[in-house]
N, C-alpha and C positions, 0 to 999 in steps of 0.2 A: 782432221788427220784419223782420229780413231775409227770414223766411218769407213775411210780408205782402206785401213787395215783389216777391219771385220769384214767388209766387203770382199776383198782379194782372199781370205782364208775361207771364207763359205764356197767362194765360185772354185778355187782348188778342190776343197772335197767334192762339191758337185760334178767336176770334171771327172775325178777319179771314181766316183760312183759310177757315172755314165748310165744312169737310170732310164729306163723307159717313162716311167710316171714317178714323180716324187711329190710326197705331200711335207709340207712345210708349216712350221709352227712360229710364234712370235715374230711375224711379219709387220710392219708397221701398218697400223690400219687408217691407212690415207688415200683409199680408193684404189682404181686400176688405170688412171689416167697418165698421160705422157710423163708426168715427172713423179709418179708413184714410186714407193720403194719396191713393189714386186716388178713394174716394168723396167725399173733400172736395174734390179738384179738380173732379169731375164736379158737384159741389153748385154751385160757384163759377160754372163755364161755363153751368149751366141759370140761374143767376140773371141772368147777362147777356143770356141770349138767349131764354130761356122754359123754364119748368119741363117736365121730361120730354123735352126736345129731345135731349139726348145719354144714353146710358147705357155702361156698361162690361163689357167679355167677364169673365165670372165664371169663374176657372180653378179655385176650389175650394182653392187652395192658402193655408193661413195664412200660410205661407212657402215661396215657390217652392224646390224642391227643389235640390239640387247646386250651390248658389250658395254661392263666397266672398266675396261682396260684398253689401252691405245695399241693393242696388239690383235693380230687375226690369224686364223687358219687358211693354207692356201694350197693350190696344187699346180704344179708344172707336168709337162708331158710333152714328148717327141711325136710331132703330127707324121712323122714318117715311119713311126713303128704302130702307133694308135690312132684310132678315130674317135672323136666325142660322139657318142651316143646319147641323145636326150639333152635336156639341159640340166644347169647346176642345180645342186640341190641344197638347201641351206636350211638348218632346223632354226627357227626362231621362237620356239617355245617360250613363252614368258615364264620367267622365275627358277629356271632350270640350269642354263649354262650362262657363264659368264663370257665364254668366247664359243660361240655356236658352231657345232660341228658342220663341216662343208663336205659335199659327196659329188662324185661325178663319175658317172658310166660311161666305160670305154669298151671299144671293141677293136679286135686286132686287124690289121690293114689286109691281112691274106683272105678274109671272109667277110661277108656281111650278114651272116647268119647270126640272129641273136642269142643262140645257144652259146658261143664264144663271147658274150658281153660280160664283163666284171665291173664291180665297183670299189673305189676307194673313197673310205671316209676319213677325215682327218680331225682328230679331236685335241683339245686342251682341257682337262678337267682342272679344277679347283686345287690350288697348292696345299701343302701342310703348314704353311707359315702362320696362319691366323684364322680365327673364330672365335665365337662368343656363345653363350648358351648351350645347347644341344651340340653346337658346332665347335665348342672347347675342346681341347686337347682331352680325352677321357682316360689318358694315362694306359691305353692298350698296346701301345706300339705303333699306332696307325695315323699319330699326328693330329693336326686340328682339322677341322672340317670335314671328318670323315663321313658323318651323315650327309652332307652336301655332295659328297664323290658318290655316294651310294645312290643318291637321287639322279645324278647324273648318270650313273651306269643303267639305270631303269631307263631313263630318257632317251639313252644311245640305241638300247634295245628298240624300244618304241621308233625309234627314226629308221634304224634299219628295216624292222618289220611292215611298219604302214607308209613308208615314204620312199625308200632306198629301192627295196625287191620288188615293189609294184612299179616302179620306174621301168622295170624289164632285165632283171638278171637273177641268177640264182646263187651266183657267186659274190662275196662280200669280203674285204679285205679292210679292217678299221685298224689304223696307226695312230700313234702320237704318244703324248705325255699324259698318262692317267694319272699320275701322281699318287700312286697306290702300288705297292710291291707286289709280287706274285701271290702271295697267299693273303692279302687283305682283302676286306670286304667286297670292293667295287669288281675286283678280279672274280672273286666268289661268285658274284650276282649273274658276270657276263658267262661264266662257265653254266651256272645253274640253268641259263637261258638256252643252251646247246650249242654257244660259241665256243670256239677252242682259242686258247692263248698259246700262239706258234712260238714258244721258246722255254729252254728249260728254266725251271727253278732258281738253278744256279748262276745264270746268266746275270750280268752287270751292266747297266747302263748310265751310272751317276754315282758320283763320291761327293759326300757332304761331311764336312768337320771329321774326315777320317772314317766315316761309315759309307760301306758300299752297299749298293740294292739296285734293283731294277724297276723304275719307274715309268719305262717306256716299252710299250708292246705293240705286236702285231696280231690282232685279234681275227680271227677266221670264221666264215660258215663253215661246218662241218664237211661239207662237201668237196671244200679244197684241200682237205688232209690226203696226201699222196701226191698231190698236184702242185703244192708250195712247199718251197724249202726256206726256211727263215734264220737268218745270223745276225747278230747284233756286231758292228765293226767298231773297236774298242779304239777309237782314234782322240777320244777326249777326256774320258772320265779318269783315265789312269795318268792323264800326262800333267806336268806340273802347271800351276797357274800362271807362272811366268811366261809361259808360252803364249797366254792370250793378248789379244791386241791392245786391251786396257792396261796391261801390267807391264810389258816388255817394251812399250812405247816404240820408239824407232829402232828398237833392235829387234822386233817383230820379223819373222821370216814370213813373208805375206804369200808365197807361193806354196806352202806347206798346209796340209788338211789338219794337222794334228793342233789340239786344243782350238779348233774352229768355233766349237761350243763347249757350254759344260755337260751337255747330254751327248751319247752316242747314238749315231744312225741305225736303223734296223734296214737291213738288206733282204729282199724277199725276191724270190724267183718263182714265177708261175708259168706251169707247163699245161696247155690245153690240148696239145696234140697226144697226150697218153699221160698216165700216171708217173710220178717221180719214182724213180728205183728207191726203194727202202734198203735201209741196211738189214742184212740177215737174210739172204735167198735161200730157197728150200735147201736144206742139206739132211743127211742121215747119216748119224755117227755110229749107231748101234744096229739091233737086229730088227726092230719093229718099224711100223710104217705107219704114219698119220696120212689120212685120207680125208679132205675137205671138199664139199660138195654143197649144192652148186656154188659155182664161182666163175663169174660174179654171182652175188646171192641177193635176190630181190627182198627177202626177210631175214631170216633166220639162218646162221650158217650150219650145216650138219655135218658131222665127223665120224671118222670110221678109225678105230685103232687095231691093225691086225698084226698078227706075229708075236702077241705077246699072251702070258697066262692071265686069264680073266681076274685074278686077284692081285696083280701086279698093281702096287700103289705107285700113282702118277700125279704130276702136277700139270696142269694147262693154264697158259698165261695167254692173254690177249693185250696187245700192246699196240698203239696207233701208229702210225708212220711218224709222229713227232718223237715217238719214245716214251709216250707216257701209258703207264699201265692202267687199262682199264677195267681187267677182269682177272681174278687169279682163283683158280678152282683146284679140288683135289678129289681124286677119287681111282676109279679103277677102268680097264678098258671096258667095262659093262656099263658103269654107270656115267661117266664124263659125257657120252654121247647126247642123253636125254638132258643133262644139267645145261650143256652149252647151247644146245638149241633154244631152251628157254631166256638164256640171259642174253645171247646175242640177238635176239628179236629186238629188245630196246636199245641197239647201238646207233650212233648216226650214221648216215651213208659215208664212206671214205674207205681208206685203204687201212687194212690190219694185219699184224703178224700174229699169228699162232704158235706158240711155242711150248711143246709137250717134252718133257723129262722125266726120267726115272731110271730104274737100275738098267733096263732094256731097251731104251731108248733116248736119242736127244736128237729133236727136231724141229724145224722151223717152217711153216708155211706161210705163204702171204695170200690174203683172199680180199676182194673187193665187195662191199656192201654198196648196194645201188640205193 
């Protein structure tokens, strides 16, 4: 009975999400046969939305290797929306992951050009619950097994760079339960490698013993900034445990997505026809003018500030399309152009907002770095 209630609530959540591609974790690690957990879930989902609407990525493993758990990561997709591009990719590195990341490249059905391929990677890092020796809780607020998760972050970077990208894509979305909050070491390691954590530091996806945080993330290659929108759908973390299938029992509302899991899902929108419009379109509320060139910029941005005294004190901020401030410079109309050129040469490709403010100007310009 508990299984039926759990299954119904998960299907209800998936139906409402209506995603073209879905990453799942903690699916029973019993293969992909006719009686497997993943096949049963797809059967139930298609019964709700229409036969053959969803399929799962076949990894060919009767049991995913190098697992110490009975659970696995897996991927669903809509064949009418995307096509498989190449074979499934499974990281089977010895001694790094308890649950190996799984990846699949997809291509939109409107084109067969490799430029529109993208990869989804699904992860489940080691939990904070236990660890010994160097993996014991170090009292730094990151819980147990932080060293293990740091190693898994490095392993994920290698998997993306050496396996996923060479399979035929520049665009990678890596999702899952990283068991690390936004500012913890594993996420810092991913950012240091040039990847972008596609959600705000204040977002929440999990509540445990009254403490809230974000253990679940969408990590993007920087060329997806401006082409991806990310949000956490808070249908689980803040909901009372009584709504769970295992607590409410027969009182469970089985057609409701609320508390279908203890973690919240992450919703991601990708746009390959053009950049996602960023908040803060070009506007000029005072007398000066900020000019940005070239745009798109193959290397550094160049700016020109006109209509202001050369001694006017100004602040120039560079903000990613995900709302993260990546640069903040102060100077004058004479000194800022040289400084911004040097600084922006090091920025990753993507969409950025340049915000210039001072006594005589308040303006935002959008620029794309190729």
